[in-house]
N, C-alpha and C positions, 0 to 999 in steps of 0.2 A: 504494500500500500504506500502511496505517496505520503511522506512524513507530514505534509501539511494537512492531510486528511485526519490525522490523529488530533491535531489542534482544533480542527473544525468539529470533530466528534465530541471532544471534551467541552467545547463551548456550547453545543446545541443539544446534547443527548438527554439532558434532564427535562427539557421542555418540548422538544420536537415531537410532532404527532406520531411519526413512525416509531421512534424509540419508546415513547410512552405506550403505544399500542402493542409493541413487542413485549414490553414488561407486563402488560395486561394479559397477553396470551401465556407468557411464562407463568404468571401467577395461577392461571387456571390449571395448567398442566402440573405445576409443582405441588398441587394438592395431593398428588400420588406419592410424593416423597415422604419417607418416615420423619417423624418429629426428631429434632436434634441430630439430623443426618450430618455427617462430616462430608462437606461438599467441595467440589473443585470446579472452577470456571476455566475451561480450556479455550484459550484465545480470548482473554478477558478484556482486550481493548483498553480503554482508559478507566475501566473499573466501575461504571455506573450500575451495572447489574449486580456486581459483587456487593456494592453498597446497599442497593435496594433490597436484596434478599439475604443480607447478612452471611455471605459466602466468605469463608475465611481464606481460602487458598485460590490463587489464580496464576496462570502463566500466559505469556504472549511472546510471540517471536520478536516483537519490536521493543527495543530499549526505550524509545520515545513513549510508547504506550505505558510501559511499566513506570516511567517517571511520572506520568499523569496519575497513575494509580497511587504512587507514593504521595503525590500532592493531595490526594483524597484521604490520606492516612491509612491506606491499605498496605501493610508492611509484609504480609505473607504472600508476596508476589515475586515472580522471577521471570527473566527473559529466557525462554526455552522454546523448543520446537514441539508442536503438538504430535509429532511423529516420534519423539524421544522424550517422554515426560520424566522429570527428575524426581520420581516417587517410586517407592517399592510396590511390589505386587499387592493387590487387594487392600489399598490404603483408604478407599473412600466408599461411602454409602450411596453417593449420588454425584452426578456431574451435569453441567450444562455446557453447550457449545453453540454459539450463535454466529452463523455466517462465517465459519472458519474453514471447514473442509473444502469449501468452494474456492479457496485462495490459491493463486498460481504457485505459491511457495510449497504447497503440498501436492507434489506430483503424483504420489501413490495414495489415492483417496482411501483405499481399503486399509493401508497401514495405519492411518490416523485412527480409524475405528478400532483396529486391533489393539493399538496402544491405549486407547480410551478404555477398552474392555479389560486390559491387563491391570490397570490400577483400581478397577472396581471390584468390590466383593461380590461373591455369587448372589444373584438376586437383586443386585443394585441397579439403579435406574440411570439412564442417560437421556437427556433431553436436548434435542438438536433443532436448530432453525436453519433453513436453507433457502436460497433464492431458487425460484421455480422457472422451468422451461428454457432450454438452450436458445430457442428462437427469440427470446427476449434479451439476449446479450446486447449491450449498448455501451455508449461512452461512459455511463455511470459505473458499469462493471470494470472498465479499463482503469478508471480513477481509483477504485477501491481494491483493485487487484484480483477480481473474480475471473477465473478462467473456465468455470463450469457451473451451470445451473441444473437443477435436478427435477426428475419426474417421480411421482410416487411409485410407479411400477418398478423402478430399479432399486428401490431402497431395501425390500426384504432380502434380496440376494446379497447385497453389500453388507447388511447387518449380520446375516447368517454366517457369512464367511469370516466375520470377526468374532463369532461366538455370542452374538446378540440376537434378541428376538424382538421384532416390532410388536408393541402393544397397541399403539394407536398412531394414526397419521391423519392430518387434515391440512388442506390448503387454507390460507387465510389472506386477508387483503383482497377479498373477492368482489365486494360491491364496487370498489374503485378500479377493478381490473380492466374494463374496457377503455377507460380514459387513459390510465397509466400505460397500458400496452400500446395504445396509439402514440403516446408521447415517446415511449422507448423506441418504437419503430421509426418515428420521424427523426430521432437523434442518431440513427444509423446513417442518415443522409447528411444531417447538419449537426455534428457532435459539438456540444458546448465545451468550453475550456475548463469547466469545473464539474464536480460531482453534483448530484441532486441535492445533497445536504448543504453545499455551499450556497446554492441559490436561495435556500430558506423559504419561509412563507410568512405572511402576515398573521397577526394574532387571531383575527377573525377566522381566516382560512384554517389555521392550525387547530382552533377549537372545533370548527365544523368537521374536519377530517377525523379528529379524535372521537367526536360524537357518533359519526357513522361507523367507525370501527368498534366502538363500544357496543353498539347495537348488533353488529355482526358477531362479535364475541359471544353474545348471548345465544346465538344460533349454534355455535360450536359446542355449547354445553349439552345439546340434544342430538347433534348430527355432525358428521364430518363434511366439510365443504368440498365440492367436486373440482374446483379450480381456484387459482389465486396467484398473486405475485410471489408469495412465500409458501413454504411447506414446513410444518412443524411435526416432528417425529419423537415419540416416546418409546424407548427400547429398554429391555431388561437383559442383564447379563445372564446367560444360561448357566 
């Protein structure tokens, strides 16, 4: 990821509609985690999710990201690869990983899942968020270092290969999908110089988008959504 993106992330992720909606989705899925679980954030970025969910341990490939974590007072963080985690076998009860396996620095996607499974105890849960659909690759993905977007149909085999079992999968950011997809496709022709995050949104628009996704999130409590800009996966170590 462009180092400037970490500064942008640190600046906007507490208020930005997408990050707040992501944390809303994580909150719903995290209800499956055991109480007082020892948790790891794999690819913790600048630490907002660690802070929001009281996750003690986090790693990120970027030293810049870890410095931002330290600025938040998150001391149990380290610069490390998601494919070579600096923890012993079966160290954690649960882990989250948001938009990490899609990064170009992780050339072997299955290796990251295997490494995640290695540090989880038997029966422990792994919660993953992923960007959806390769045909939606755009300039935003270039700016944030994404080299692969995912389809729900490929996840069971990837997880099984790593010794993980999919418990639940749903797309999300579904209501906004038609407009967002059109924008992404248009940006293939006229790519902007910055990521979607840098462009920002006004307070009114930010609030409206959060309201839409809050209503959508209520639907995910009763059904899995059939398409969307992102894919959330809950898996258990076999």
